[in-house]
C-alpha positions in Angstrom: -80.7 -7.1 -18.0 -79.6 -10.2 -19.8 -76.3 -11.8 -18.5 -74.1 -14.6 -19.5 -70.9 -15.9 -18.1 -67.4 -15.9 -19.6 -65.0 -18.8 -19.6 -63.8 -17.9 -16.1 -67.4 -18.0 -14.7 -67.7 -14.3 -14.2 -71.0 -12.5 -15.0 -70.8 -10.3 -18.0 -73.1 -8.4 -20.3 -72.0 -6.3 -23.3 -72.1 -2.6 -22.5 -72.3 -3.1 -18.8 -71.3 -0.1 -16.7 -71.1 0.8 -13.1 -74.2 2.9 -13.3 -76.1 0.2 -15.1 -75.3 -2.4 -12.5 -76.3 -0.1 -9.6 -79.5 1.2 -11.0 -80.8 -1.9 -12.8 -79.9 -4.4 -10.1 -80.1 -2.4 -6.9 -77.6 -4.9 -5.3 -77.9 -5.5 -1.5 -74.2 -6.5 -1.1 -71.1 -4.9 -2.6 -70.3 -5.8 -6.2 -66.8 -5.9 -7.5 -66.4 -4.6 -11.0 -63.5 -5.6 -13.2 -62.3 -4.1 -16.4 -60.1 -6.5 -18.4 -59.6 -3.9 -21.1 -58.1 -1.5 -18.6 -55.6 -4.1 -17.3 -54.7 -5.1 -20.9 -54.1 -1.5 -21.9 -51.8 -0.9 -18.9 -49.9 -4.0 -19.7 -49.4 -3.1 -23.3 -48.2 0.4 -22.3 -45.5 -1.1 -20.1 -44.5 -3.8 -22.6 -44.3 -1.4 -25.4 -42.8 1.7 -23.7 -40.7 0.7 -20.7 -37.1 0.4 -22.0 -36.5 -3.0 -20.5 -38.5 -6.0 -19.1 -41.7 -5.4 -17.1 -42.3 -8.0 -14.4 -45.7 -7.9 -12.7 -45.6 -7.7 -8.8 -48.2 -10.4 -8.0 -48.8 -9.1 -4.4 -50.8 -6.1 -5.8 -53.6 -8.3 -7.1 -53.1 -12.1 -7.3 -56.3 -12.8 -9.2 -55.8 -15.7 -11.7 -58.1 -13.8 -14.2 -55.8 -10.8 -14.0 -52.6 -12.8 -14.4 -54.0 -14.4 -17.5 -55.0 -10.9 -19.0 -51.5 -9.6 -18.3 -49.9 -12.7 -19.9 -52.1 -12.4 -23.0 -51.0 -8.7 -23.2 -47.3 -9.5 -23.3 -46.2 -9.7 -19.6 -44.1 -12.9 -19.3 -42.2 -12.3 -16.0 -43.8 -12.3 -12.5 -42.4 -11.0 -9.2 -43.5 -13.5 -6.5 -43.0 -13.0 -2.8 -44.0 -16.3 -1.3 -44.2 -20.0 -2.1 -48.0 -19.7 -2.5 -47.6 -17.0 -5.1 -45.0 -19.2 -6.9 -47.6 -22.0 -7.0 -50.4 -19.8 -8.1 -48.5 -18.3 -11.0 -47.0 -21.6 -12.1 -50.5 -23.2 -12.0 -52.1 -20.3 -13.9 -49.3 -19.6 -16.3 -47.1 -22.6 -16.7 -44.7 -20.9 -19.2 -44.2 -17.7 -17.1 -40.8 -16.8 -15.7 -41.0 -16.4 -11.9 -38.6 -14.2 -9.9 -38.6 -14.7 -6.1 -38.0 -11.1 -5.1 -38.7 -11.2 -1.3 -35.3 -10.6 0.4 -36.0 -12.9 3.4 -37.3 -16.4 2.5 -37.7 -19.7 4.2 -35.0 -22.1 3.1 -37.6 -24.7 2.3 -39.5 -22.2 0.1 -36.3 -21.5 -1.8 -35.6 -25.2 -2.4 -39.2 -25.9 -3.5 -39.3 -22.8 -5.8 -36.0 -23.9 -7.4 -36.4 -27.6 -7.7 -40.1 -28.0 -8.2 -41.1 -24.8 -10.0 -38.0 -23.7 -11.9 -37.4 -20.4 -10.2 -33.9 -19.3 -10.7 -34.0 -15.6 -9.8 -33.8 -14.6 -6.1 -33.3 -11.3 -4.3 -31.3 -10.9 -1.1 -30.0 -8.2 1.2 -27.6 -10.1 3.6 -24.8 -12.6 3.6 -27.1 -14.9 5.7 -29.7 -14.9 2.9 -27.0 -15.5 0.3 -25.7 -18.6 2.2 -29.3 -19.8 2.6 -30.0 -19.6 -1.2 -26.7 -21.4 -2.0 -27.6 -24.2 0.5 -31.2 -24.5 -0.6 -30.3 -24.8 -4.3 -27.4 -27.1 -3.6 -24.8 -24.8 -5.0 -26.7 -24.3 -8.3 -24.7 -22.7 -11.1 -27.7 -21.1 -13.0 -28.9 -18.5 -10.5 -29.6 -14.8 -11.0 -29.1 -13.2 -7.7 -30.3 -9.6 -7.2 -28.8 -7.7 -4.2 -31.4 -5.2 -2.9 -30.1 -1.8 -1.9 -31.8 0.5 0.5 -32.8 3.7 -1.2 -34.8 6.7 -0.1 -38.6 6.8 -0.2 -38.8 10.6 0.2 -40.6 11.0 -3.2 -43.2 8.3 -2.6 -46.5 8.3 -0.7 -45.7 5.0 1.1 -42.2 4.3 2.3 -40.4 1.0 1.7 -37.1 2.1 3.0 -36.9 0.6 6.5 -37.6 -3.1 6.2 -35.3 -4.4 3.4 -32.2 -3.4 1.6 -28.4 -3.1 2.2 -27.5 0.3 3.7 -25.1 2.6 1.9 -21.5 1.5 2.5 -22.4 -2.1 3.4 -23.1 -3.5 -0.1 -19.5 -4.1 -1.2 -18.9 -7.5 0.5 -22.4 -8.8 -0.4 -22.1 -7.9 -4.1 -18.6 -9.4 -4.2 -19.8 -12.7 -2.6 -22.9 -12.9 -4.7 -20.9 -12.4 -7.9 -18.8 -15.4 -7.0 -21.8 -17.8 -6.9 -24.2 -16.2 -9.3 -24.5 -17.0 -13.0 -26.0 -13.4 -13.4 -25.6 -10.7 -10.7 -28.3 -8.1 -10.3 -28.9 -5.0 -8.2 -32.5 -4.1 -7.3 -34.2 -1.5 -5.1 -37.7 -0.1 -4.4 -38.3 3.6 -4.2 -41.6 3.2 -2.3 -45.2 2.9 -3.4 -46.7 5.7 -5.5 -43.6 7.6 -6.4 -44.8 11.0 -7.5 -41.7 12.2 -9.4 -39.2 10.5 -11.8 -36.5 12.0 -9.5 -37.1 9.1 -7.2 -35.5 6.7 -9.7 -32.7 9.1 -10.7 -31.6 9.3 -7.0 -31.8 5.5 -6.6 -29.8 4.8 -9.8 -27.1 7.1 -8.4 -27.0 4.8 -5.4 -26.7 1.8 -7.7 -23.7 3.5 -9.4 -22.0 4.1 -6.1 -22.5 0.4 -5.1 -21.1 -0.9 -8.4 -18.0 1.3 -8.2 -17.3 0.4 -4.6 -17.6 -3.3 -5.2 -15.9 -3.3 -8.6 -18.1 -6.1 -9.9 -19.8 -6.8 -13.3 -23.5 -6.4 -13.0 -25.9 -8.1 -15.4 -29.3 -6.9 -14.2 -30.5 -3.6 -12.8 -34.0 -3.9 -11.4 -35.7 -0.6 -10.6 -38.5 -2.3 -8.7 -42.0 -0.9 -8.3 -43.4 2.4 -7.2 -44.8 3.4 -10.6 -47.8 5.5 -9.7 -51.5 5.5 -10.6 -53.7 8.6 -10.3 -55.9 9.3 -7.3 -57.5 12.4 -5.9 -54.7 14.7 -4.7 -52.1 12.4 -6.3 -51.9 13.2 -10.0 -48.4 12.1 -11.2 -46.6 13.2 -14.3 -46.8 11.0 -17.4 -45.2 7.6 -17.0 -43.1 8.2 -20.1 -41.1 10.7 -18.1 -40.3 8.0 -15.5 -39.2 5.7 -18.3 -37.0 8.3 -19.9 -35.3 9.1 -16.6 -34.7 5.5 -15.9 -33.3 4.8 -19.3 -30.9 7.7 -19.2 -29.6 6.6 -15.8 -29.3 3.0 -16.9 -27.3 3.9 -20.0 -24.8 5.8 -17.9 -24.1 3.0 -15.4 -20.8 1.1 -15.4 -22.4 -2.3 -16.2 -22.0 -5.2 -18.6 -22.7 -4.2 -22.2 -25.4 -6.9 -22.3 -26.9 -6.0 -18.9 -30.7 -6.1 -18.7 -33.1 -3.4 -17.2 -36.1 -4.7 -15.2 -39.0 -3.2 -13.4 -41.6 -4.6 -11.1 -44.9 -2.6 -11.6 -47.8 -3.7 -9.5 -50.2 -0.9 -8.8 -49.5 0.7 -12.2 -50.7 -2.5 -14.0 -53.7 -3.3 -11.9 -55.2 -0.3 -10.1 -57.5 0.6 -13.0 -58.6 -3.0 -13.3 -61.2 -3.0 -10.5 -63.7 -0.9 -8.6 -66.5 -1.6 -6.2 -70.2 -0.6 -6.0 -71.4 0.0 -2.4 -74.7 1.1 -0.9 -75.2 3.9 1.6 -77.0 2.3 4.6 -77.1 5.5 6.8 -76.1 9.1 6.8 -75.1 10.9 10.0 -74.1 14.4 9.1 -70.9 14.2 7.1 -70.5 10.5 7.8 -71.8 7.8 5.5 -72.3 4.2 6.6 -71.6 1.9 3.6 -71.6 -1.8 3.2 -67.9 -2.3 2.5 -64.9 -1.0 4.4 -61.6 -1.6 6.2 -62.0 -5.3 6.4 -63.2 -5.5 2.8 -61.8 -3.8 -0.3 -61.1 -0.5 1.5 -58.2 -1.5 3.7 -56.0 1.2 2.4 -58.6 3.9 2.8 -58.9 3.0 6.5 -55.3 2.2 7.5 -53.2 4.5 5.4 -55.8 7.2 4.7 -55.8 6.5 0.9 -58.2 8.7 -1.0 -59.9 6.7 -3.7 -62.1 8.4 -6.4 -65.8 8.1 -5.6 -68.9 8.8 -7.6 -72.6 8.8 -6.9 -74.6 6.4 -9.1 -78.1 8.0 -9.2 -80.7 8.6 -11.8 -81.2 11.5 -12.5 -77.8 12.9 -11.6 -77.5 15.1 -8.5 -76.9 18.8 -9.1 -76.0 19.5 -5.4 -72.6 20.9 -4.7 -69.9 18.4 -3.6 -68.9 18.3 0.1 -66.4 16.2 2.0 -67.6 12.9 3.6 -66.0 10.2 5.7 -67.1 6.5 5.6 -67.9 3.9 8.2 -67.8 0.3 7.0 -70.3 -2.4 7.9 -68.6 -4.2 10.8 -69.0 -3.6 14.5 -65.4 -2.3 14.8 -64.7 1.4 15.3 -61.5 0.9 13.3 -63.7 0.3 10.3 -63.5 4.0 9.4 -62.2 5.8 6.4 -61.8 9.5 7.0 -61.3 10.6 3.4 -62.3 13.3 2.7 -64.4 11.7 -0.1 -66.1 14.4 -2.2 -69.7 13.6 -3.0 -73.0 15.6 -3.6 -74.4 17.2 -0.5 -77.8 15.6 -0.9 -76.6 12.0 -0.7 -78.8 9.8 1.3 -79.4 6.2 2.6 -80.2 3.9 -0.3 -77.8 5.7 -2.8 -75.1 3.7 -4.6 -71.5 4.7 -4.9 -68.7 3.5 -7.1 -65.3 3.6 -5.4 -62.6 3.3 -8.0 -58.9 2.3 -8.6 -59.2 -0.7 -6.3 -57.5 -3.2 -8.6 -54.4 -2.6 -6.6 -54.6 -4.2 -3.1 -58.4 -4.0 -2.8 -59.0 -7.7 -3.5 -55.6 -8.8 -2.0 -56.4 -7.3 1.4 -60.1 -8.3 1.6 -61.4 -10.4 4.5 -64.8 -11.7 5.6 -64.6 -10.3 9.1 -67.9 -10.1 10.9 -69.5 -12.0 8.1 -69.6 -9.0 5.7 -68.5 -8.9 2.1 -69.4 -10.3 -1.2 -67.8 -12.6 -3.7 -69.9 -11.3 -6.7 -67.7 -10.0 -9.5 -69.0 -8.6 -12.8 -67.1 -7.6 -15.9 -67.9 -4.1 -17.1 -66.9 -2.2 -20.3 -67.0 1.4 -19.2 -63.7 3.2 -18.5 -62.1 3.3 -15.0 -62.8 6.3 -12.8 -59.3 7.6 -13.4 -56.6 6.6 -15.8 -53.0 7.2 -16.9 -53.5 5.3 -20.1 -56.7 6.4 -21.8 -55.1 9.5 -23.3 -52.2 7.4 -24.6 -54.6 4.9 -26.1 -56.5 7.6 -27.8 -53.2 9.0 -29.2 -52.4 5.7 -30.7 -55.8 5.3 -32.2 -55.6 8.8 -33.7 -52.2 8.0 -35.3 -53.7 4.8 -36.8 -56.6 6.8 -38.3 -54.1 9.3 -39.8 -52.1 6.5 -41.4 
């Protein structure tokens, strides 16, 4: 199979697919597959359909390659959570707008972000953090300050309701104080990761309404945060358009400035379909498969929060055996390197087989380590479709409409 390298130094060959990589190359170490077309499609979807500004949450996948793809697809704002993320995005995308949305920051990080990197938007959830931002920026008069409210995560697969956010009934003073020093005042929240119903945002926006009424302040920005879902086995959300419609209706009914802006911070939804990984089965023990990547590699979520990623056997010819549930052990010496699944695969799977594990663009690369010396840095661009998608159908609908015209 003839290969060349793109401008970023990544191996690529026209028509590459997960199956082709596995069967032609028989790789010994895991191979990360990236799909730039999938990330670009997701970005265009949000840019064109979300009724406000879409701001990529860098923590989901900080790959410079991905950041460039999103920028080229129309994403101009980036949610950064640390000084290193600030530096990374500024270095990769010098013209990007950066928003420091971690509610608890080092004073030195705030100062560097503001004075050296031009960051003017900061989130906060306490008077102490507000005072810190004012000191660190030397009483700057051009700040956008977003007060984070604590909202319910009951509709989401992963809660983000306990660590950050002003509790109900405690936001009045903070909003009033922030309004006095901010050029633009915002309210933000996070409904939790993988919100499975638009109702999560409707409920949170009602909390925003209550906070605005209690504080009697003019609000210039409402940031609905992240939580926009991707699709996984057993987690098939409704179309994202329904989330957007719910958010838009709630936003339009809020008592806010006539020129107020609506923001969102999609992370998983923009990058989950970007990446997958090919692994090899090194051993089978009953319903347990020993594979060459795991909890300390790209499969952190599968091990530590029991995330069920889509899996597929890459074999020629295809297996016709009935699917059965398997669990995985990763390659390290640690018993914690275990992913219980269940992962549904053909019952005749055996050592030497290759699997594709999909939807790892979100958090797979971000959480990867080289513990015990295992892992692989090999990344290959492929052109086949991701194993699951919320955007393929929408893309086909657009193409169909173009043909009709």
